[in-house]
C-alpha angles and dihedrals in degrees: 000000000000112000119189116207117206089218089063096052127097113217124217129220124216133156094348095310135103120227117198115187115221103167126019139125095280087055096051105276121130099186114008137066125194128177140169114238119200112195114198120230119279093010120153105208124230112252113236141163118245121214096203134036114277130194127203131197117186110223100177141355124017132288136180111221121196119198118180091341096310113115128202133174116232125204125192112303094022120122136198134191123210115199121230111273095027128131111238143173135179120211130186106205094172130089094242130070120263125216121207130183108217130190136182139143130284112275095041116161135169136205126224121217091261091057096258111148113224118207098188115221089212090062112035 
């Protein structure tokens, strides 16, 4: 049984947030990816298009998630699902960090507004 220890994981920084991979192919998964996303206080997220479905569960703090132009505030325990091909962003308007558990499938990529394809190292 593959067990992933947080102490053995390298986190990644991007756009003011910290991405910590928990489950991905290099850690023994064939189909699923899970990571912890820590969004710093007062961060306005970078809008991007996702190429695969993505699910979010807020563990602590508050975030505003925008999916295809529709925004909603999440509080701990709330979840959201963004369909493949949608434009999304996550903002943390509060003065405390927010922690989100995120999951998707292997092969996930995103696209920034300038057309740059992002193949996140915390996923694949």
